[in-house]
C-alpha atoms as a printed R data frame, in Angstrom:
    type eleno elety resid chain resno       x      y       z
1   ATOM     1    CA   UNK     A     1  87.392 45.399 118.253
2   ATOM     2    CA   UNK     A     2  83.798 46.628 118.321
3   ATOM     3    CA   UNK     A     3  84.078 48.866 115.293
4   ATOM     4    CA   UNK     A     4  81.118 49.328 112.963
5   ATOM     5    CA   UNK     A     5  80.290 46.140 111.077
6   ATOM     6    CA   UNK     A     6  81.619 46.185 107.529
7   ATOM     7    CA   UNK     A     7  81.071 43.702 104.714
8   ATOM     8    CA   UNK     A     8  83.941 41.244 104.587
9   ATOM     9    CA   UNK     A     9  86.347 41.483 101.683
10  ATOM    10    CA   UNK     A    10  86.649 38.223  99.714
11  ATOM    11    CA   UNK     A    11  90.186 37.671 100.993
12  ATOM    12    CA   UNK     A    12  88.933 37.645 104.599
13  ATOM    13    CA   UNK     A    13  87.508 34.177 104.014
14  ATOM    14    CA   UNK     A    14  90.975 32.884 103.132
15  ATOM    15    CA   UNK     A    15  92.795 34.438 106.083
16  ATOM    16    CA   UNK     A    16  92.071 31.670 108.592
17  ATOM    17    CA   UNK     A    17  93.266 28.995 106.182
18  ATOM    18    CA   UNK     A    18  96.396 30.999 105.369
19  ATOM    19    CA   UNK     A    19  97.278 31.449 109.049
20  ATOM    20    CA   UNK     A    20  96.692 27.763 109.693
21  ATOM    21    CA   UNK     A    21  99.054 26.762 106.889
22  ATOM    22    CA   UNK     A    22 101.933 28.950 108.112
23  ATOM    23    CA   UNK     A    23 104.869 27.739 110.142
24  ATOM    24    CA   UNK     A    24 105.337 29.033 113.700
25  ATOM    25    CA   UNK     A    25 108.014 31.483 112.507
26  ATOM    26    CA   UNK     A    26 105.797 32.750 109.711
27  ATOM    27    CA   UNK     A    27 102.883 33.336 112.087
28  ATOM    28    CA   UNK     A    28 105.101 35.242 114.504
29  ATOM    29    CA   UNK     A    29 106.482 37.451 111.717
30  ATOM    30    CA   UNK     A    30 102.997 38.015 110.261
31  ATOM    31    CA   UNK     A    31 101.505 39.014 113.607
32  ATOM    32    CA   UNK     A    32 104.470 41.257 114.418
33  ATOM    33    CA   UNK     A    33 104.168 43.126 111.119
34  ATOM    34    CA   UNK     A    34 100.421 43.570 111.612
35  ATOM    35    CA   UNK     A    35 101.063 45.056 115.059
36  ATOM    36    CA   UNK     A    36 103.728 47.288 113.488
37  ATOM    37    CA   UNK     A    37 100.987 48.765 111.285
38  ATOM    38    CA   UNK     A    38  99.164 49.703 114.495
39  ATOM    39    CA   UNK     A    39 102.113 51.366 116.256
40  ATOM    40    CA   UNK     A    40 101.225 54.831 115.033
41  ATOM    41    CA   UNK     A    41  97.974 55.229 116.991
42  ATOM    42    CA   UNK     A    42  99.939 54.493 120.186
43  ATOM    43    CA   UNK     A    43 103.251 56.251 119.589
44  ATOM    44    CA   UNK     A    44 102.165 59.219 117.486
45  ATOM    45    CA   UNK     A    45  98.977 60.089 119.358
46  ATOM    46    CA   UNK     A    46  99.854 58.906 122.868
47  ATOM    47    CA   UNK     A    47  97.658 57.080 125.356
48  ATOM    48    CA   UNK     A    48  95.295 58.374 128.026
49  ATOM    49    CA   UNK     A    49  97.478 59.638 130.945
50  ATOM    50    CA   UNK     A    50  95.133 57.840 133.343
51  ATOM    51    CA   UNK     A    51  96.383 54.514 131.997
52  ATOM    52    CA   UNK     A    52  99.825 55.189 133.456
53  ATOM    53    CA   UNK     A    53 101.730 54.101 130.333
54  ATOM    54    CA   UNK     A    54 104.565 56.286 129.111
55  ATOM    55    CA   UNK     A    55 105.241 56.495 125.375
56  ATOM    56    CA   UNK     A    56 108.817 55.266 125.824
57  ATOM    57    CA   UNK     A    57 107.533 52.113 127.550
58  ATOM    58    CA   UNK     A    58 105.445 51.231 124.499
59  ATOM    59    CA   UNK     A    59 108.402 52.001 122.247
60  ATOM    60    CA   UNK     A    60 110.651 49.626 124.231
61  ATOM    61    CA   UNK     A    61 108.114 46.805 123.946
62  ATOM    62    CA   UNK     A    62 107.991 47.145 120.167
63  ATOM    63    CA   UNK     A    63 111.784 47.247 119.990
64  ATOM    64    CA   UNK     A    64 112.036 44.131 122.167
65  ATOM    65    CA   UNK     A    65 109.663 42.302 119.801
66  ATOM    66    CA   UNK     A    66 112.409 42.476 117.186
67  ATOM    67    CA   UNK     A    67 115.047 40.970 119.483
68  ATOM    68    CA   UNK     A    68 116.044 37.332 119.235
69  ATOM    69    CA   UNK     A    69 113.374 34.932 120.595
70  ATOM    70    CA   UNK     A    70 113.705 34.457 124.327
71  ATOM    71    CA   UNK     A    71 115.855 37.552 124.790
72  ATOM    72    CA   UNK     A    72 115.932 38.795 128.381
73  ATOM    73    CA   UNK     A    73 115.190 42.299 127.122
74  ATOM    74    CA   UNK     A    74 111.561 41.275 126.665
75  ATOM    75    CA   UNK     A    75 110.860 40.786 130.381
76  ATOM    76    CA   UNK     A    76 112.419 44.134 131.191
77  ATOM    77    CA   UNK     A    77 110.584 45.925 128.380
78  ATOM    78    CA   UNK     A    78 107.137 44.563 129.140
79  ATOM    79    CA   UNK     A    79 107.521 45.625 132.775
80  ATOM    80    CA   UNK     A    80 106.876 49.146 131.507
81  ATOM    81    CA   UNK     A    81 103.281 48.090 130.821
82  ATOM    82    CA   UNK     A    82 102.801 47.056 134.453
83  ATOM    83    CA   UNK     A    83 100.322 49.864 135.260
84  ATOM    84    CA   UNK     A    84  98.098 48.712 132.417
85  ATOM    85    CA   UNK     A    85  98.517 45.010 133.184
86  ATOM    86    CA   UNK     A    86  97.828 45.276 136.904
87  ATOM    87    CA   UNK     A    87  95.071 47.887 136.760
88  ATOM    88    CA   UNK     A    88  93.484 48.017 133.288
89  ATOM    89    CA   UNK     A    89  90.772 50.636 132.684
90  ATOM    90    CA   UNK     A    90  87.357 49.366 133.728
91  ATOM    91    CA   UNK     A    91  85.214 51.839 131.796
92  ATOM    92    CA   UNK     A    92  84.316 51.474 128.133
93  ATOM    93    CA   UNK     A    93  86.838 53.210 125.835
94  ATOM    94    CA   UNK     A    94  85.773 56.696 124.788
95  ATOM    95    CA   UNK     A    95  86.040 56.782 121.003
96  ATOM    96    CA   UNK     A    96  87.714 54.722 118.312
97  ATOM    97    CA   UNK     A    97  91.237 55.858 119.193
98  ATOM    98    CA   UNK     A    98  91.054 54.617 122.785
99  ATOM    99    CA   UNK     A    99  89.418 51.383 121.637
100 ATOM   100    CA   UNK     A   100  92.164 50.703 119.103
101 ATOM   101    CA   UNK     A   101  94.902 51.518 121.603
102 ATOM   102    CA   UNK     A   102  93.448 49.172 124.231
103 ATOM   103    CA   UNK     A   103  93.168 46.365 121.680
104 ATOM   104    CA   UNK     A   104  96.814 46.783 120.653
105 ATOM   105    CA   UNK     A   105  98.021 47.019 124.257
106 ATOM   106    CA   UNK     A   106  96.169 43.804 125.072
107 ATOM   107    CA   UNK     A   107  97.942 42.047 122.197
108 ATOM   108    CA   UNK     A   108 101.309 43.437 123.296
109 ATOM   109    CA   UNK     A   109 100.780 42.240 126.859
110 ATOM   110    CA   UNK     A   110  99.958 38.739 125.577
111 ATOM   111    CA   UNK     A   111 102.895 38.628 123.129
112 ATOM   112    CA   UNK     A   112 105.700 36.145 123.655
113 ATOM   113    CA   UNK     A   113 109.075 36.643 121.928
114 ATOM   114    CA   UNK     A   114 109.398 32.945 121.192
115 ATOM   115    CA   UNK     A   115 107.056 30.151 120.313
116 ATOM   116    CA   UNK     A   116 104.033 30.062 118.047
117 ATOM   117    CA   UNK     A   117 101.292 32.685 118.496
118 ATOM   118    CA   UNK     A   118  98.935 30.176 116.884
119 ATOM   119    CA   UNK     A   119  96.560 30.543 113.934
120 ATOM   120    CA   UNK     A   120  93.755 32.182 115.929
121 ATOM   121    CA   UNK     A   121  95.916 34.906 117.496
122 ATOM   122    CA   UNK     A   122  97.670 35.592 114.187
123 ATOM   123    CA   UNK     A   123  94.353 35.935 112.376
124 ATOM   124    CA   UNK     A   124  92.948 38.151 115.133
125 ATOM   125    CA   UNK     A   125  95.911 40.542 114.992
126 ATOM   126    CA   UNK     A   126  95.845 40.763 111.184
127 ATOM   127    CA   UNK     A   127  92.127 41.514 111.375
128 ATOM   128    CA   UNK     A   128  92.752 44.414 113.774
129 ATOM   129    CA   UNK     A   129  94.527 46.342 111.029
130 ATOM   130    CA   UNK     A   130  91.920 45.317 108.457
131 ATOM   131    CA   UNK     A   131  88.962 46.277 110.636
132 ATOM   132    CA   UNK     A   132  90.424 49.645 111.605
133 ATOM   133    CA   UNK     A   133  91.196 50.453 107.964
134 ATOM   134    CA   UNK     A   134  87.649 49.662 106.859
135 ATOM   135    CA   UNK     A   135  86.114 51.555 109.749
136 ATOM   136    CA   UNK     A   136  88.132 54.690 109.019
137 ATOM   137    CA   UNK     A   137  87.126 54.583 105.355
138 ATOM   138    CA   UNK     A   138  83.436 54.240 106.201
139 ATOM   139    CA   UNK     A   139  83.375 56.892 108.889
140 ATOM   140    CA   UNK     A   140  85.408 59.312 106.749
141 ATOM   141    CA   UNK     A   141  82.759 59.069 104.048
142 ATOM   142    CA   UNK     A   142  80.036 59.789 106.626
143 ATOM   143    CA   UNK     A   143  81.659 62.922 108.064
144 ATOM   144    CA   UNK     A   144  80.410 66.430 107.336
145 ATOM   145    CA   UNK     A   145  83.960 67.664 106.690
146 ATOM   146    CA   UNK     A   146  86.101 66.260 103.892
147 ATOM   147    CA   UNK     A   147  89.232 64.431 104.934
148 ATOM   148    CA   UNK     A   148  92.156 66.752 104.099
149 ATOM   149    CA   UNK     A   149  93.856 64.053 101.998
150 ATOM   150    CA   UNK     A   150  90.669 63.085 100.151
151 ATOM   151    CA   UNK     A   151  91.992 64.015  96.694
152 ATOM   152    CA   UNK     A   152  95.308 62.220  97.247
153 ATOM   153    CA   UNK     A   153  93.417 59.141  98.410
154 ATOM   154    CA   UNK     A   154  91.194 59.254  95.309
155 ATOM   155    CA   UNK     A   155  94.259 59.479  93.052
156 ATOM   156    CA   UNK     A   156  95.801 56.458  94.788
157 ATOM   157    CA   UNK     A   157  92.653 54.377  94.296
158 ATOM   158    CA   UNK     A   158  92.347 55.451  90.657
159 ATOM   159    CA   UNK     A   159  95.917 54.303  90.000
160 ATOM   160    CA   UNK     A   160  95.352 50.768  91.318
161 ATOM   161    CA   UNK     A   161  95.264 47.991  88.709
162 ATOM   162    CA   UNK     A   162  91.804 46.997  87.496
163 ATOM   163    CA   UNK     A   163  90.209 44.630  89.980
164 ATOM   164    CA   UNK     A   164  91.970 46.094  92.977
165 ATOM   165    CA   UNK     A   165  95.208 45.181  94.700
166 ATOM   166    CA   UNK     A   166  95.229 41.500  93.940
167 ATOM   167    CA   UNK     A   167  94.386 40.652  97.550
168 ATOM   168    CA   UNK     A   168  90.622 40.650  97.331
169 ATOM   169    CA   UNK     A   169  90.232 44.419  97.204
170 ATOM   170    CA   UNK     A   170  88.060 45.691  94.394
171 ATOM   171    CA   UNK     A   171  85.552 48.336  93.407
172 ATOM   172    CA   UNK     A   172  84.187 50.339  96.312
173 ATOM   173    CA   UNK     A   173  87.164 49.734  98.559
174 ATOM   174    CA   UNK     A   174  88.331 52.774 100.502
175 ATOM   175    CA   UNK     A   175  91.826 54.175 100.631
176 ATOM   176    CA   UNK     A   176  92.959 52.819 104.001
177 ATOM   177    CA   UNK     A   177  91.625 49.330 103.296
178 ATOM   178    CA   UNK     A   178  93.335 49.272  99.900
179 ATOM   179    CA   UNK     A   179  96.621 50.511 101.365
180 ATOM   180    CA   UNK     A   180  96.470 47.976 104.170
181 ATOM   181    CA   UNK     A   181  95.879 45.142 101.699
182 ATOM   182    CA   UNK     A   182  98.856 46.207  99.591
183 ATOM   183    CA   UNK     A   183 101.160 46.352 102.617
184 ATOM   184    CA   UNK     A   184  99.744 43.122 104.063
185 ATOM   185    CA   UNK     A   185 100.291 41.288 100.760
186 ATOM   186    CA   UNK     A   186 103.876 42.540 100.514
187 ATOM   187    CA   UNK     A   187 104.532 41.376 104.074
188 ATOM   188    CA   UNK     A   188 102.988 37.978 103.327
189 ATOM   189    CA   UNK     A   189 105.279 37.501 100.322
190 ATOM   190    CA   UNK     A   190 108.316 38.504 102.379
191 ATOM   191    CA   UNK     A   191 107.470 36.189 105.280
192 ATOM   192    CA   UNK     A   192 106.911 33.271 102.913
193 ATOM   193    CA   UNK     A   193 110.377 33.822 101.388
194 ATOM   194    CA   UNK     A   194 112.335 34.220 104.635
195 ATOM   195    CA   UNK     A   195 114.712 31.353 105.484
196 ATOM   196    CA   UNK     A   196 113.647 29.345 108.557
197 ATOM   197    CA   UNK     A   197 114.888 30.980 111.751
198 ATOM   198    CA   UNK     A   198 115.651 34.323 110.111
199 ATOM   199    CA   UNK     A   199 114.698 37.471 112.027
200 ATOM   200    CA   UNK     A   200 113.004 40.396 110.302
201 ATOM   201    CA   UNK     A   201 115.721 42.982 111.062
202 ATOM   202    CA   UNK     A   202 118.405 40.635 109.721
203 ATOM   203    CA   UNK     A   203 117.316 41.107 106.098
204 ATOM   204    CA   UNK     A   204 116.945 44.132 103.839
205 ATOM   205    CA   UNK     A   205 113.483 42.890 102.841
206 ATOM   206    CA   UNK     A   206 112.484 42.615 106.498
207 ATOM   207    CA   UNK     A   207 113.630 46.167 107.196
208 ATOM   208    CA   UNK     A   208 111.645 47.367 104.183
209 ATOM   209    CA   UNK     A   209 108.511 45.566 105.387
210 ATOM   210    CA   UNK     A   210 108.828 47.147 108.831
211 ATOM   211    CA   UNK     A   211 109.291 50.574 107.223
212 ATOM   212    CA   UNK     A   212 106.199 50.110 105.040
213 ATOM   213    CA   UNK     A   213 104.133 49.065 108.051
214 ATOM   214    CA   UNK     A   214 105.467 52.042 110.013
215 ATOM   215    CA   UNK     A   215 104.529 54.457 107.223
216 ATOM   216    CA   UNK     A   216 101.026 53.058 106.947
217 ATOM   217    CA   UNK     A   217 100.608 53.196 110.731
218 ATOM   218    CA   UNK     A   218 101.493 56.891 110.632
219 ATOM   219    CA   UNK     A   219  98.704 57.424 108.079
220 ATOM   220    CA   UNK     A   220  96.222 55.619 110.326
221 ATOM   221    CA   UNK     A   221  97.276 57.883 113.184
222 ATOM   222    CA   UNK     A   222  96.705 61.023 111.087
223 ATOM   223    CA   UNK     A   223  93.197 59.920 110.126
224 ATOM   224    CA   UNK     A   224  92.369 58.853 113.666
225 ATOM   225    CA   UNK     A   225  93.510 62.243 114.971
226 ATOM   226    CA   UNK     A   226  91.309 63.958 112.387
227 ATOM   227    CA   UNK     A   227  88.340 61.869 113.472
228 ATOM   228    CA   UNK     A   228  88.915 62.588 117.140
229 ATOM   229    CA   UNK     A   229  89.421 66.342 116.718
230 ATOM   230    CA   UNK     A   230  87.618 67.549 113.584
231 ATOM   231    CA   UNK     A   231  85.699 64.701 112.056
232 ATOM   232    CA   UNK     A   232  82.963 64.315 114.620
């Protein structure tokens, strides 16, 4: 993702080692939850009609990701991305929203419902949510117009424990980055505690993690929409 360069949070340095130490199941769950945080920009805002991808097709792919590994539903679901897979856009994406959507679609098209995504792919997907969060915080601060939720965001940051979220987030961190770190840390704890072979939807904790990622993704979509329509 070619978003504006941001200084790395301290926890970024530990991400590669963490992904390398995970089991195959843990990496798959971690990558899936990170992609779940990026659903909103696709499903809430919709993709460029020229890409030929219907919203319901993207929805089916995400739903199939939760099915049992190797489920035949995956092949059928991913067929809905055929227009994008066979004829991807050749021009540079116009704006952050299109860039984010193309990055997520590329990860969805490469996803496999079974097997190990590997440390590199897991780290890359987790960084997508981190990078977008940081970029939105920076560009929101640079805009002429205040973000409509600016005061609510400031209250959230003021209420964080001293030293940040406990995941490397500290003074100077913006709202979206702080929120993403909190959700990411909760997902990491859940994934580490899941029994081997367990699926996310099979546990109450897994359902809660998906819901938290969904809620945060909706917030990303709101801020992205503001940037695209009013924040320029």
